[in-house]
C-alpha positions in Angstrom: -3.6 29.4 14.1 -5.6 26.1 13.9 -4.0 24.7 10.8 -4.3 20.9 10.7 -6.3 20.7 14.0 -8.3 17.5 13.8 -9.3 16.7 17.4 -9.9 18.6 20.7 -10.3 17.2 24.2 -11.2 19.0 27.4 -10.3 18.3 31.0 -10.9 20.3 34.1 -7.6 22.2 33.7 -6.6 21.9 30.0 -7.7 21.8 26.4 -5.8 19.2 24.4 -5.3 19.6 20.7 -4.4 16.9 18.2 -2.7 18.3 15.1 -1.5 16.6 12.0 2.2 17.3 11.5 5.0 16.7 9.0 7.4 14.9 11.4 9.9 12.6 9.6 11.3 10.5 12.4 11.3 6.8 11.5 9.0 5.1 14.0 11.0 1.9 13.8 14.0 3.9 15.2 12.0 6.3 17.4 10.0 3.6 19.3 10.7 0.1 20.4 8.9 -2.7 18.4 8.5 -6.4 19.2 8.3 -7.2 15.5 11.1 -7.3 13.0 10.7 -5.5 9.6 12.5 -6.3 6.4 11.6 -3.5 4.0 13.6 -3.2 0.7 12.9 -1.7 -2.7 15.2 -1.0 -5.6 15.9 2.5 -4.2 15.6 2.4 -0.4 16.2 0.1 2.5 14.1 0.8 5.5 14.6 -2.5 7.2 15.3 -2.8 10.9 19.0 -2.5 11.7 19.5 -6.3 12.2 18.1 -7.0 8.7 19.9 -4.3 6.7 22.7 -6.7 5.7 20.4 -9.0 3.8 21.0 -8.7 0.1 17.9 -9.6 -2.0 20.3 -10.3 -4.9 21.5 -13.4 -3.0 18.0 -15.0 -3.2 15.9 -16.4 -6.0 12.7 -14.6 -5.1 10.7 -13.8 -1.9 10.1 -17.5 -1.1 13.8 -18.0 -0.7 14.1 -14.9 1.5 11.3 -16.2 3.7 13.0 -19.6 4.1 16.2 -17.8 5.1 14.4 -15.8 7.7 12.8 -18.9 9.2 16.1 -20.6 9.5 18.3 -17.7 10.5 15.9 -15.9 13.0 13.8 -18.9 14.2 10.6 -17.2 13.0 7.3 -18.0 14.8 4.9 -15.9 12.8 5.5 -14.0 9.5 3.6 -12.0 6.9 4.6 -10.5 3.6 4.5 -6.8 3.3 3.1 -5.2 0.1 3.2 -1.6 -1.0 1.1 0.3 -3.5 2.5 3.6 -4.6 -0.1 5.6 -6.5 -0.2 9.3 -5.4 -0.3 7.9 -1.8 1.7 5.0 -0.3 -0.4 2.2 1.1 0.9 -0.8 2.9 -0.8 -4.2 3.4 -0.2 -7.8 4.3 -2.0 -9.0 1.2 -1.5 -8.2 -2.5 -3.5 -5.2 -3.7 -6.2 -5.8 -6.3 -7.8 -3.6 -8.9 -6.2 -1.7 -11.8 -3.7 0.3 -9.7 -2.9 -2.7 -7.5 -1.9 -4.6 -10.6 0.6 -2.1 -11.9 1.6 0.1 -8.9 2.2 -2.4 -6.2 4.4 -5.3 -5.2 6.0 -7.1 -2.3 8.7 -5.1 -0.4 9.5 -7.4 2.5 8.3 -9.2 5.6 7.1 -8.5 9.1 7.7 -11.2 11.7 8.3 -12.3 15.3 10.7 -14.9 16.5 10.0 -17.9 18.7 11.8 -16.0 21.5 9.5 -13.0 21.0 6.5 -15.3 21.0 7.4 -16.9 24.3 8.6 -13.7 26.0 5.5 -11.6 25.1 2.9 -14.4 24.9 2.1 -13.7 21.3 -0.5 -15.9 19.5 -1.5 -15.7 15.9 -4.4 -13.3 16.5 -2.2 -11.0 18.5 0.5 -11.1 15.9 -2.0 -10.0 13.1 -3.3 -7.2 15.4 0.3 -6.0 15.7 0.8 -6.2 12.0 -2.3 -4.1 11.3 -1.2 -1.4 13.7 2.5 -1.3 12.7 1.8 -1.2 9.0 -0.6 1.8 9.6 2.1 3.5 11.7 4.8 2.9 9.0 2.4 3.9 6.2 1.8 7.3 8.0 5.6 7.8 8.2 6.2 7.0 4.6 3.5 9.5 3.6 5.2 12.2 5.7 2.8 12.9 8.5 2.2 12.2 12.2 0.2 13.6 15.0 1.2 16.1 17.7 -0.5 16.4 21.1 -0.6 20.0 22.5 -2.4 21.6 25.4 -3.6 24.9 26.6 -4.0 25.8 30.3 -7.5 27.3 30.6 -6.0 30.0 32.9 -3.6 31.1 30.1 -5.1 29.9 26.8 -2.8 31.9 24.4 0.1 29.5 25.3 0.1 26.2 23.4 2.4 23.7 25.0 3.8 20.7 23.2 3.1 17.4 25.0 4.2 14.5 22.7 3.8 13.1 19.2 3.0 9.8 17.6 2.3 8.2 14.2 -1.3 7.1 14.9 -4.3 8.7 16.5 -4.6 5.5 18.6 -1.2 6.3 20.2 -2.2 9.9 20.8 -5.3 8.7 22.8 -3.1 6.3 24.8 -0.8 9.3 25.7 -3.8 11.3 26.7 -5.2 8.5 28.9 -1.9 8.3 30.7 -2.1 12.1 31.5 -5.8 12.4 32.3 -8.4 10.2 33.9 -11.4 12.2 32.7 -11.7 14.0 29.4 -14.3 14.7 26.7 -14.1 15.4 23.0 -15.2 18.8 21.7 -16.5 20.0 18.4 -13.4 21.3 16.5 -15.3 24.1 14.7 -16.9 25.4 17.9 -13.6 25.2 19.7 -11.9 27.3 17.1 -14.4 30.1 17.7 -13.3 30.3 21.3 -9.8 31.7 20.6 -8.7 34.7 18.5 -5.3 35.3 20.2 -2.0 34.6 18.5 -0.4 31.4 19.8 3.0 31.3 21.5 4.4 27.9 21.2 6.3 26.5 24.2 8.4 23.3 24.3 7.6 20.9 27.0 
């Protein structure tokens, strides 16, 4: 009944549950992003649509790809994207160190914003790297096959669990909750589980 429940929040009317889920929507397609992602390996191409036509075989290394992106897309800020695949996929903006980083990681692309993006959204270098940290976490969660679902129970009818929304980071789940509720408090998950013994009927929003 409470499989994968990781957070619980209470408001005057509802209990909100945050559940880890196996949802496989690509967040680059499901949500709008300011950044542009080039992400290519030998076996998969998960680049944003406008970058899928780039053939790495046409370039002599990643430096040449970066030069092309600067020229073709008028890049303002850019960072390489590295991936380590060792039982769990990890993404980062810097090369991975250590034994596994040496053998199980490498560059898979770039994340960047254009000069037009920079002016339109008032992006400085600090804001860009904050976006990079968030979006690599979001994409890493997607590649590892999980996201977060937000559900709620009306206190007057707690055997009904209603779907609210889902996201690829807990940060986004909290943002969704804040849009719905002005006041809420977090509850102890184990104590919350003891409150309910009824079978749950799932209801779509």
